[in-house]
N, C-alpha and C positions, 0 to 999 in steps of 0.2 A: 504493499500500500505505500504508504507515504510520511511527506511528516507538514506541519502545520507552517505557520510563517514564520516561527523561530529557529527550527532545527536546523543542525549545524547537524554539517556529514562525521558520519560515527564511525566502528572498527567497519569491518571487511564491509566496501562499500554500497554492493546489493542485500548486503544481510540489514543494514536499515533504512529500506524498503522507500529510499525517499530522495528528495531534496529540502533540504533547509531553507528551501529562495523564497519562502514571504517576505519573510520580513527584511533578509537581505535583499530583496527585492524592493521590496517597497522604500528600503534606507534606499536608496538608487533613482526615484524617483522626483519631479522638476519643479521651480520658484520665479516670481521676480520680486514685487515690492514685499523690504521686511523694512518691519514696522518701527517707526523711533522708539516710542512705548513700551511696554511689557506688554506681549496677547497671551491667548495663547497659540498650540499651537495649531496649525489648518494643514489642510490637505495640499496645495501649492509649496508648502515648508520641504516637505518631499525632496523635492525637485533644488533644493540648496543643499539635502548632504553629499559631502564630498567621501568616499568609499580607498579605505587605504588595505591594498594588499599587497603581498610577496615578496616579505620582509628581505634581505638580501644582506650579510656584512660582507664590506671588502677584505682580503686578502690581507691588509696594514692592518684593518681594524678603526681604522680614522672615518668613514662614510658608508650609509647604507644604503641600499636601490630599494625603492618600493613601486609598486604602482598605482597613481590618482588615474580614479574613475569619477569622471563630472556627466549629469544626465545630457544631454541636447535632444532637448522637449522638442523645436521647430523639425529636427529628423527623427524624431523618436526612434532615441538611440543613445548607446552609454559613449562614452568618449575618453579614453584610457590612454596615456603615454608612463614614460619611464621619468623616474625623478631624482635626482641625485641629494641625500640629505647629510650634511657634515654634521659628525655626531659633536664636536666641538661646540660649534655657533651653533647649527641647526639650519647654516643656509643654505638652499636649495637650488638647484638647480637642472632643468627636465635637460632630458639628455633625448629626449626623441619630440620629433611630434603626431600628436594625434592617430594612432594605428588601428585599425581594427586585430583583433581577436588573440590582445595584447595579452599575454602571461608568463609566467616561471623565468623569469630571470633568474639566471647562473654567473657566478664571475667563472671568469677561466680561472685555473690553478693556480698561476703569478699574478690575478688582477690584472694586467692590461688591457683585457678585451671582457666584454662581457654578453653573451648568448641571451636568448628570448624565443618566443615563437610569435608568430605576427602573422595578417593572414599577406598574403600575396594572390598575383593571376588574378585571369578578365572574371568579373559577375560568377556566369552557371561553372569552372574551371577552377575557382579562387580554393584554395586551401592554407590551412597554416601550416609554413616550414619556419627549418630555424632560420635564426639570424644572426651577425654574430657585430659586435659595433666594439670599434678600437677604441679607446678611453682615450687618446694620447692625440684624437683631431677626428675626423673623417667618417662619413656616412657607414649607417648599417650594411653590412653585405650578404646576403642570401647563400647559406651556402647546400641546403635539403631543395628537390625539386620531385617531394613524395606525390604521385600520382592523387592520390585519396589523402592526403596530409600528415601533420607529424602527432602523435598522442604525447609523449616525453621523450625528452632526452638526454644526456649524459656526459659530461665534461671527462674523456680521459686522462691520471693523473698528472698526465705531460702536455696537459692542454691540448695538442698536436691532435687528436681526433673526436668527435663528439660521438656518443654511441645513439642511437633513437629509435624509436616503435614507428608502425605506419600500418593500416587494415591493406592486407592481400586485395588486388581487383579480382573482378570476380573471374570464373575462372572457362567459363560462357558468356564471357562481357561479347562473340561479335554473334554469338547466338542470340542474346538479351535483345543486340539493337536489329534484330527480325525478327523480334517477338517470340522467339521460341526460348517461354522467360518464367514458365512452369519452375516452382522450389519445392523442394521437398520441407517440413515443416516439421520442425525440431521444438526442444521446451525456450519457445520465440513471445514475442506481443501479436494477438489474433490482425493485429494493425501491418504489419512487418508485409512486402511487396512486393519483398527477393532475400535471398538466405542471409545470412550475415556470413563475414569473409574473418578468416583468421589474421590476426595484427602479430607481425617478430617485427625482430630488430638489423638493425642494422647500421653500418660503419661508415664517416663519412668525412675528411679533412676538414679541419677548423680553419681551413683555407676554402672548400666549397671545393673538392673535386670529386668524379664520379664516386656516388657509395655502392657501398659490400654488403652484399647479404650477408648476416650471420646466421641465421634462424631457418626455418622452412617447415610445412610440414600440415593437418589436418584440425593436432591442439590450437593456443591460441592464447599471448600471454594475457593474463588477467581482462576479464572484458564486465561492465555490468554502464545500459544504457547506451549500449554505444559509444562507448571511454575504455581507453585503458585505465583500469585503479589498481594497479601493479606499482611495482620503484624499482628501479636499474639503480645497482648501483656499483661501482667501479672498487677490484679490492686494489688496495694502494701500489702495488706494481702494474696496472695495471696491465694482467694476465685475465683479469679472471670477468662475469662479469655475476653480481645475481640478480633473478629476476622469479616471480609466480606466474608458472606453469597455469594454463588453465583445460581439460580436457576437452574440450571443443567451444568456439566462440558466441553458443548461446546464448544469452542473457538470465536464463534459467538453468543453465547450468553455471554458474556462480562460486558456486561451493565444492567444485569437485577441483582446485588449485592444491600447487603444492610449490617449495621453493628450489628452483635448479640452481645450479652455477657452471658455465661457460666458459667452456677454456677458450679464445678470440685462437686461439691460433690455428689452432687444431681441429675445435668446430666441434668438439666433445663438449658431452653434458652430462652432469650426474643431480638426485634428487638428493637434500641436505639432509632430510630428516625417513623415518619411516613411514612417518605422515601417508596418506593418504588419500585429505580433503582442507579443506577450512584455508590455511596459511596464505599469508599474504604479508606485505610487505616489509622483503625481507634488507639489513641493511648492515658490512662489515664497520667492524671497529676499528676504529685509525694505525693500529699496528697492522689488521687485514687478520688476527689471529681467530677470531669472533665475528658471528653475525647475529645479532638482534632480528624478530620476526613475530609479527602477529600471531595466535592461536588461539581460541577459544579456553575457559575453562576446563578441563580436563575430555575436553576433545568435543563436548556442546553444545552446537549451533546457537543453541538460547542463552547459554552463558554468554558470563562479561566476557570480550576480549582483552588477553593478558598477554604479554610479554616476556617472550622465550627469548635467552640467549644459547648459543650453541657452537659450541669449535666449529670454526671454517672447514674444517675437514670434512667434516660429517656426525652426524646424534642429534636426537634429539633435543638434548641439551635442558636449558632450567628456569622454569618458572618463576623470575624473577619479581614479578608483582602480585603473588598470589596472595603475600599478608597483607596489603594491600585495601583489596577487596574493593574495587571500584571499576568503572568499566574505561580500559585505556584507550584514549584516542586518537592519541601522539604522541610518540618515540622519533626519537633523535640522540646518539651518541655523545657526551659531553666531549671536549678537547685531550683529557684522562684516559680516552677506553675503560674507566675502573666504575663510571656511574653515566647514567643517561637520562637527557628531558622528559617530563614527561607530560601528557595536560587529557584532561576528562574533568568530568560532571564531579562534587563535591556537593554532598547539600543541594543551595539554594546558588553559587557561586563553581562558575567556570576556573580549574584550576591547576595551578600548573608545581609540580615532585619533583625534585633529584632524588633517581632511585639507584645507587651501587646496588652493584651486581651482586653483594655480601651479606645485605644491611637491611634499614627501616628504611624507607623513605619518608623524606622533609616535605615540607610546603612551602613554599619558596615564598615569600612576604611581598603580596604586590598592593598592600594596601585598599583600597579602593575600586582600583582595576579589573576588571573581567576582562581576562586576553581571548579575543578572536580567532575563529578555524584560519582564520583566509580563506583566500580561494583558490578551490582547486585540490585534487586527490593528494597534490603532489607537493602541495604549499601546507606545513606544520599548522602556520599559525603563529609558529614562533621560529626565530633560525638562530642558530649557534655558531657565534665567534670562532675563530683559530682559539684566543684567547680568555676560552669560555664568558664571552660575551654571551648577551639574550636579544634579540628584539623583537615586537611583535605587537600587534592591531590591539588595543584595546579601548572598551567603552565603561567610562561610568554610567550610573541610570539613570544622568542627566545631560549626554555630552558621548553623541557618538564618536567609530571610529579615531584614534589617532597613531600616531604614530610615536610606542614610545622602548627603552634602552633598555638594562639593566647591565650596566659593567660587571658583575659579579650574579651571580644567585644570592647573596648574601647584599647585596647593594639598593637601594630603594628606586623604584621607579623611575625614566625619568625622561617626561613628553617633550618630543621634540616636533612637533608639526599641531597647528595650529585651524584645519581647513574650516573647522566645523565648529569657530566661534559667532556662528550667528543663535547656533541654541540655547547659551550661554542671555540672549536677550526674550527666551519665552520662557512664562509663564507655565511650566510644566507639572504633571505630577509625580509624587511622593511614593517610590517604591520600595516596600519592605517584605521580608521572609513572613509565611505565615505556616504554625506547626501545626498539630491535634492527633490525636488518637484516632485511628482508621481503624474500620473492619480485620480481622482476624487476628486483630495482635501484634498488625503493624502501625509503625511510628510515621506519619507523613508531612509531607510538605508540599510548599507551594509558595508565588507568587504573590500578593497586591499590591495593583497602582491604584491609588487614590487619585480624585481628581484635583486641578488647582484648588487652592482656599476651600481646602478640606475641613466637615465638624463632622467631630463623632456627638451632636444631640443633633446634628442633621437623621435624614432617608435619604438613602441612593439607590439607583437602582445599580441590579448585578448585572455583570455581564463575564461568562464564563469564553476564554481563550485559551482553550486547547490544545497543545500542542501534538504535535505529530510524531510518528519513527513508526514505532513505540519506542524503540530503545536511545531517550532522547533526554531532556530536562530544561523544566523553565526556568532561570534563571535571573539574577538580578542584574542587567544589564541596562543597556539606551537601548527599550524596542521602539519604535514610531509608531506600528503598528497600533499599539496598547498604549499610546501617548493617546494617540487619535482620540482614539476612544473614550481617554479619561477625561478630552478636552469639550470632549460634548458632555462631561456630568454624571459620569456610569462610573464604579468603582469595579476596576476590571483584577478578575480572579485567575492565574493560571496553575493548576492545579499538577502535582506533577506523582500521580496513579499509578498503581503495580506494572514493572515493564521499562517504568523510569530508569534509568540506568545511575543514578547518585545517592542510589542508600544499600545499594549494596547487591551482591549476587543474589540475594536468597528474594529479592524483590524485586528483581529482574527479571527473575522466571518463575515467579508468579502467576505471571500472564500465560503460561503455556498450561495449551488447553481450557484456556480459560484470558479470552481473548477478548473480553465486554463486558461479560458481568461485573466481573471479580473488580475491575477498574472503574463501573459502573460504580458499583457502590463507595471505592475510595472517596469519587468525586465527590458523590452524594452527601456522605461526611463530612467532607470540606467543607462541605457548601453551610449545612448545621453550624458546623463550629464558625464561622463565621462567621452567620445569623444571629448569634450572641451576643455579638459585640453590643447590639443595639443596633447601630449605621444603615442595616441592611434595609430597604424596602420588601416586602419579602414579597407583592404580589407583582414585581416589575422584573423580575428573571428573566436571563437569556442566557442561551447556547451559541456556541460558535467553533469553529473551528477547521482548519486542511487538513488534506490527507486520513494519519491514523484520527487525526481531530474532528475531522469532519465525520467519520465510521461512528468514533464517537458519540456524536451529537446526533447522527439517527437512532440506534440506540437508543441515547439517553431520551429522545423524545416518544420515545417507540412504549417507556417503559416508565415515566416521571412523567407528572402534568402539573407541575408547579413553574411553567415556563411559559411568558408572555412571548416568545418567537425563538426562532432559531435558523443561525446561518449554519448549511450543507455543506464543503466546501472537496470536494474530488475523493465523495466518501466509498467507500469500500462496503457497498448493500448490500451487497451477494456472496459469500462467503468461497460461490462454488466460482460463479464469475471471476470473482481472481484469481484463480489457480488453471482455472481454464482458459481465460485473456488474455491474463497480465505478462510483460515482458519477464518479470520476477516466480511469480506464475508459481510453477512446484513445486516453489520452496518456502510455502507458503505452510506445508507438509511438517516442517519440525515445531512448528509453532502450535497448529493446530493440531499436531498426533500421530499423520497420516495423513494420505491420500482420499480424498469425498470419494471415488469409485471402490473403496474396499467399503465392506456393508456396516463393521464396525465404527464408520470413521462418521458412515453418514447424518446422521441424526446433529452428530455433535456439530458438521457447518451450518445444519437450515437453523440449528438450535442459538449459534452463535454471528447469525444476519440478518443484521435491522429487517431488511426487505420482508421478513420472516414476521413483522409485528405491525405493520407498518397501520393494519386496519384500524391501533390501539391510537393510533397520532390524533390528539385536535390541533395540537401548538402551527402557526402558522410561519412558515418557514420558507424559508429563499434558497432552492439548490444552487452552483456556483460547478462549472467543470468544464474543462481543456475538451477540443472535442477531439485530439489527437492525443490526446495522454496515453501511454503504455503503460505509466504501473498502475494508475487505477482504471481502467475502461470505461469510459460514460456509457455503457449500457446500463452503469448501475445508478447512474443520473435518471436515467430514463424511465428504468422503473420505478425508479421513487415516485418518479413524479407523478406518472399518470395510477399510481396507490394512492397518494393523497388526493388527486385529482378527483380523480374516480368515486372516491367516497365524502367530496365534499369536504377536502380540509384544502382550506387557504394556503394557497402553495405558487412559488414564483419559478422559472429553471430559466437559468442566463447560461449560456453555451457562448464558447470566446473561443471563435473557427485558429488556435494556436496546434503544434504539433510537439506539446512537452507535459510537465506535471502542474507545470505554472506558468503562467506566461512572462516574459523573462524583457518586452522594452516599456521602456516607461508609460505610454499612453495609456494600452490593456491591465499593465502593473496597478495605476493609479485608478481605473476602473472601475476592478474589482474591489479595490476597496470604500467606495464612494458608492457599489453597489451594496456594500457589506454594512458600511454607516447607516444610509437612509432605513433599509428594513430596522434594521434594529431606533433608531430616533421614532420610527414612524411607529411601534407598538411599545417603544418604552416613553417616553416623552409626557 
């Protein structure tokens, strides 16, 4: 399924079913007039928000390159450019003009060049390629010409070559052009119109000579939603590459992944461990003796993602994060090779830890700053320099992401940019963590955002904004979507129901075979606890969410009748449809307990499908869904719409004509939120 507006990318790309796109994309949306006096945030203010991503510290430790993205409202696009930030002074210098598809800046080992990915070529043949920019002056040179574009790349340690991955062209390309284009269906989305092709490794000179193919075959580098979600890691001697191999290129088979080591000269590769699935993101240690990689606790797909460290010569290695008991969503080696920097959710915060290989993890003190995940699956969100310094995008509850710098893990965070200073002129809501005792013995938490000028002596409408994933968490950071809801006079409640990844493995796996009823009871107990605070108008309560948040919304309106309004976005209303039609598809068997086509599981799928209870719905409901959504097929929205309409329930279904899980252009992004807020205002004001 997928994710709500705040969802951040979590462990195995496919595993977290979706993109945490809503808040991230709303954070990219457009404006104009900035008021001189303090006022509440408005939708047009989203157009002013600048996004900072992909920080990379230079090898000499003096500067950081970032991607700065602004909204171009007139052209309905996001404009990005590379910017160099001086660590000592904060001075900025643009390195490129606006470029389409800009991502993944990487310094050459010596720091004399900077490589990045950007779009090249004419309209229909445009594809993302690798460019190399000399730092002593001159224009960037395109060094790859992959027909279907570059998915990821990595400098060889000597700086002479770059390894990259690219999808193969269809082997029957000529036949397809003559309409002999039938294809065999596998574990893919029902929207696919061709068979997926494998992604493989190539090697190209940093000066741009002809590329050399390194791997081939029916297998593929790990993929999800047509993107590689692996990593490329060179051994320090430049002789080997660690990568994630998937059995075939179908997204639904992206659980079938193992780490392999390629000997570049001979073309031979070997598997690192004895595991047969679920491995990803292997990285050589600084001295090349070890590899850190992702693997779920006890080899159970539903468990927390943990970090294992194995000898690079081979072996399963040791689970170094077991005692931490948190779902680790990013990991990178510290320069000493004896510890790792981790990123994950802990309660209502996103947290960094330093994890020694042979000891307990310690939390990095970031004060009020909440680190961001960064853009893209290759971007940890945080980057570590050769001297152990850390750069990362981070926000506070009243300020969007800026570039932050830690001289060491023990230093205080220093903010180096102030792109979003206009937010300081706005009258924003105040965010607090909220805890309650939930059902089944769980101590639970969430986030409450109070509207500007909040008074506990007044009564306020309550809006639930449920996160997606489900393996994600609502945290105290700058969330423009919640702030906009609060500006309309609503108390916004973001509950972390069971399945969330912020309270330990037991809480995360409690959702297995109980994908909605248990989480629903968690949410309702949170509402009851919040209502006891005395400032909630119990006659004006609304529920909303996107992806898994939309799924929970559809479930809650069919089982509880306290709602004045509901907004169900990209909701998987039929579990069978999710299994049969989604790109994620058959991987639902892990959380649901098996295939719906096994008699012993069929009833469970029916019982956990909101559409089964649609006749019980009385709540006025707005349905939002992308027509080309591969993760949650739009058939789910049509079914709920007709069920409610035919039963006389007030319902409106707004379809968004894009091929994604959530629209990624500024205009449609803003329109989604406008429909959402208008619906809430119609019933709560």
